[in-house]
PAZAPA-4460 file (N, C-alpha, C; in steps of 0.05 Angstrom, whole numbers, plus 32768, in hexadecimal, padded with zeros to 4 digits):
% residues 69
    n_x    n_y    n_z   ca_x   ca_y   ca_z    c_x    c_y    c_z   seq   type   mol
   802E   7F64   8140   8033   7F7A   812E   801C   7F8F   8132     1      M     A
   8023   7FA8   812F   800F   7FBD   8132   8004   7FC4   8116     2      T     A
   7FEE   7FD3   8117   7FE0   7FDA   80FE   7FF2   7FE9   80EB     3      S     A
   8003   7FFB   80F5   8014   800B   80E4   802A   7FFA   80D7     4      W     A
   8033   7FE6   80E5   8047   7FD4   80D9   803A   7FC4   80C2     5      Q     A
   8022   7FBB   80C6   8014   7FAC   80B1   800E   7FBE   8099     6      I     A
   8005   7FD7   809E   8000   7FE9   8089   8019   7FEE   8078     7      V     A
   802F   7FF1   8084   8048   7FF5   8075   8050   7FDD   8065     8      R     A
   804C   7FC6   8070   8052   7FAD   8062   8040   7FAA   804A     9      I     A
   8026   7FAE   804E   8013   7FAC   8037   8019   7FC0   8022    10      I     A
   801E   7FDA   802A   8024   7FEF   8016   803D   7FE8   8006    11      A     A
   8052   7FE0   8014   806B   7FD9   8007   8068   7FC2   7FF4    12      G     A
   8059   7FAE   7FFC   8053   7F97   7FEB   8044   7F9F   7FD2    13      T     A
   802F   7FAF   7FD5   801F   7FB8   7FBE   8030   7FC9   7FAB    14      F     A
   8041   7FDA   7FB6   8052   7FEB   7FA4   8065   7FDA   7F94    15      I     A
   8073   7FC8   7FA2   8086   7FB7   7F93   8079   7FA5   7F7F    16      L     A
   8062   7F99   7F87   8054   7F87   7F75   8049   7F96   7F5C    17      L     A
   803D   7FAD   7F60   8032   7FBC   7F4A   8047   7FC8   7F38    18      T     A
   805E   7FCF   7F43   8075   7FD7   7F33   807E   7FC0   7F21    19      L     A
   8080   7FA8   7F2D   8088   7F91   7F1D   8074   7F8B   7F07    20      A     A
   805B   7F8F   7F0C   8046   7F8A   7EF8   8043   7FA0   7EE4    21      L     A
   804D   7FB8   7EEA   8048   7FCF   7ED8   8060   7FD9   7EC9    22      G     A
   8078   7FD1   7ED0   8090   7FDA   7EC2   8096   7FC8   7EAA    23      L     A
   8098   7FD3   7E92   809C   7FC2   7E7A   80B5   7FB0   7E7B    24      P     A
   80CA   7FB6   7E89   80E1   7FA5   7E8A   80DF   7F8E   7E9D    25      G     A
   80CA   7F8E   7EAD   80C7   7F79   7EC2   80BF   7F5E   7EB6    26      S     A
   80C9   7F48   7EC1   80C0   7F2E   7EB8   80A3   7F28   7EBF    27      P     A
   8097   7F37   7ED1   807B   7F34   7ED9   8069   7F48   7ECC    28      L     A
   8073   7F57   7EB8   8064   7F6C   7EAC   8049   7F63   7EA1    29      Y     A
   8034   7F72   7EA8   8019   7F6C   7E9E   800E   7F84   7E8E    30      M     A
   800F   7F9C   7E9B   8004   7FB4   7E8E   800E   7FCC   7E9D    31      S     A
   8012   7FE2   7E8F   801B   7FFA   7E9D   8006   8006   7EAF    32      Q     A
   7FED   7FFD   7EAC   7FD8   8007   7EBD   7FDC   7FFF   7EDA    33      W     A
   7FEC   7FEB   7EE0   7FF3   7FE4   7EFC   8001   7FFB   7F0A    34      W     A
   800E   800C   7EFB   801B   8023   7F07   8008   8037   7F13    35      L     A
   7FEF   8037   7F0A   7FDA   8048   7F16   7FD4   803F   7F32    36      A     A
   7FD5   8025   7F37   7FD1   801A   7F52   7FE8   8022   7F64    37      F     A
   8000   8022   7F59   8018   802B   7F68   8014   8048   7F70    38      T     A
   800B   8059   7F5E   8006   8075   7F64   7FF0   8078   7F79    39      A     A
   7FDC   8067   7F78   7FC6   8068   7F8C   7FD0   8061   7FA8    40      F     A
   7FE1   804D   7FAA   7FEC   8046   7FC4   7FFE   805D   7FCE    41      V     A
   800F   8068   7FBD   8020   807E   7FC5   8010   8097   7FCD    42      G     A
   7FFA   809D   7FBF   7FE9   80B3   7FC7   7FDC   80AF   7FE2    43      A     A
   7FD4   8096   7FE7   7FC8   8090   8001   7FDC   8093   8018    44      N     A
   7FF5   808A   8013   800A   808D   8027   800F   80AB   802C    45      L     A
   8010   80BB   8017   8014   80D8   801A   7FFD   80E4   802A    46      L     A
   7FE5   80DE   8022   7FCD   80E8   8030   7FCD   80E1   804D    47      Q     A
   7FD4   80C8   8054   7FD3   80C0   8070   7FE9   80CD   8080    48      S     A
   7FFF   80D5   8073   8014   80E3   8081   800B   80FF   808A    49      G     A
   7FFA   810B   807A   7FF0   8126   8080   7FD8   8126   8093    50      F     A
   7FC6   8113   808F   7FAD   8112   809E   7FAE   8100   80B7    51      T     A
   7FC2   80EF   80B8   7FC5   80DB   80CE   7FAD   80C8   80CF    52      K     A
   7FA0   80C3   80B7   7F8B   80B0   80B5   7F90   809E   809D    53      W     A
   7F8D   8084   80A1   7F92   8071   808C   7F7B   805C   808C    54      C     A
   7F6F   8059   8075   7F58   8046   8072   7F61   8029   8079    55      L     A
   7F79   8021   806F   7F82   8006   8075   7F86   8002   8092    56      M     A
   7F90   8016   80A1   7F94   8013   80BD   7F78   8010   80CB    57      E     A
   7F65   8020   80C2   7F4A   801E   80CE   7F3E   8002   80CA    58      S     A
   7F42   7FF7   80B2   7F39   7FDC   80AD   7F47   7FC7   80BE    59      I     A
   7F61   7FCA   80C1   7F70   7FB7   80D2   7F68   7FB9   80EF    60      L     A
   7F62   7FD1   80F9   7F59   7FD4   8115   7F3F   7FC6   8119    61      R     A
   7F2C   7FC9   8105   7F12   7FBB   8108   7F15   7F9D   8107    62      K     A
   7F2B   7F93   80FB   7F30   7F77   80FA   7F3E   7F6D   8113    63      L     A
   7F44   7F80   8126   7F50   7F78   813F   7F6E   7F7C   8142    64      G     A
   7F7B   7F88   812F   7F97   7F8C   8130   7F9C   7FA4   8144    65      V     A
   7FB0   7FA1   8155   7FB5   7FB6   8169   7FC1   7FCE   815C    66      K     A
   7FB8   7FE6   8165   7FC3   7FFF   815A   7FE0   8003   8163    67      P     A
   7FEE   8015   8156   8009   801B   815E   8018   802A   8149    68      G     A
   8030   8034   8150   8041   8043   813E   8055   8032   8131    69      C     A
***
């Protein structure tokens, strides 16, 4: 897998998990503050779309994951 594939998997997992933890109707509900983390992930995805730089991808590359689209 390439770094971008892993970034997308991690971002999708974080979004779904934090929505489950932050929405009051969810059986996993903990606190609505989890939705702030959802917004943080979304903002980072938006920023990386414009700047073509992603911190998570930089970290994965330093860990030896091959780059790619």
